[in-house]
C-alpha positions, 0 to 999 in steps of 0.5 A: 468096473469091467467094460465091453464094447459092442458094434452094431452094424446096420444093413442100410441107411434106413435102418441107421436112420430108424435107430438113430433118429432125425439129427440123432434125436433117438440116439441122444435119448439112448445116451440119456437113459443108458450109462454107456458111451455111443459112437456113431460112424456111418452104418455102425454104432459102437456102444461101450459100457458095463456088459449088462448096460451094453446088452440092454442097449442091443436089446432096445436096438433090436426092438426098434429095428423090429418096429422099423421092419413093421413100417413104424418109425421109432421115436424118442418115446420108444427109446425112453419107454423101451429103456425103462421096460428093459431095465425092469426086466419086461422085455417080452412085454415090450416086444408084444407091445411093439408087435400088436397092430390095432389097425392101419390108417388110410396113409398106411400107418400102423396104430398100436398101443405105445405103453402098457397103460394104453394097452390096458385101456384098450383091453378094458374097452373091449371087455366093457360096455362103458369105459371111463378113461381118466388121465393127463393130456397126451396119454392118447385117451381120445385118439385110442377111443376113436381107433377102437370106434373105427375098428368096431365100425369096420368089423360091423360090431356097430353101425355108427359112431357118435361123438359128443362133448360138453361145450363148457365155454359156450355154456351149452347155449350153442344157439348164439354161435353162427352156423348149423349144428355141426358148425356150432359144435365143430370147434369143441370136437376138433380133437375127435375130428382130427383123429378120425381124419388121420385114421380114415383119410379126409375123403372117407371121413367126409363120406361117412359123415354124409351117410350118417355113419359118424354123428356129431352131437352136443351133449345137451342134444343127447337127452331123451335118446336111446343110443343103440348099435353105436360106439359113443365117445364122450370127450372132455368129460371132466367138464360135465356136471353130475346130472349131465354125466348120469343123463349121458350114461343112461342113454346106452342102448343094446349093442352099444359101447361107450367110452368116456374120456377126461382129465380131472386136473383140467376141470373148467366148471364153475368153482364149487361144481363137482365134476361129473367124471370124478363123481362117476369114477366113485359111484360106479366103482365095482359096477358090472360092465363099467370099468375105470382106467387111469392113465399116468404121466408115464403114458404120455406120448408127447415130448418128454418135457410134457411128462415133466410138466404134468408131473410138476403140476401134479406135485404142486396141486398135491402140495397146495391141497395139503396146505389148504387142508392144514390151513382149514384145520388150523382155523377150525382149531382156533374157532 
């Protein structure tokens, strides 16, 4: 097979670092995803392989440099996911994904969708009053919901953000925990708090909390209220019962938007209790103004090993369900 060599020359050390990564971590990801030889020397990168593979590498490097110029540090995720889209001929989709900035955090970090699945999720939130975001851990369900909530608050589409989740571990009996209401629910809403502080900065976050622009409420305390002119996020919704989910969804008031997030593979409810999120995904299919988005392992934005772990557990669960189903049918046949 005919091979060709291309030399990519970087303008400065910052560009080289952006493409190669810390201790060449991004470069190693490219080596794993392209059938090419890579030689890095100072301010240049030589790539040797089949012409099509070398061209694909050049395209990926160009896209990562584009990301770098926008102030975003490319990671191994961009290398792996970018290589996948380029090989599938989805170069324009990759470029538009890297180009669209949702907002800029207090620290000056640009926030953007990192996968096509995440972009569809964000688009669905914009179009619907109620969005059910379902997917494995690490797909950005919660963080992106908070991003959209902050963006809506900044643009004055809503006047407040309401955060809630079921406190399954405490059986919703928060009175036994020390402290006031916020302190009681605080451990269960830590991921939402972290996302808000990352986006707003600690000082702005505290000011918004004190002014009532951000409200924290355990799910049990939502009952009986009508939530108007608000962006409401229900996190860890796989741990709601059917009754809790119906109660929550029917709190939606005028000018409000709801995002419900959860992972149906991590249900902590008592055995035999049907998840309210699973039930809602079935019942509300086709209901106008409500949409379900399912994020997949490919949308995970964590270490690539996390994706493999999620896929392995998913395959194991399917095998177990099949085995249990076969066992039940065998027992029924004998009886």
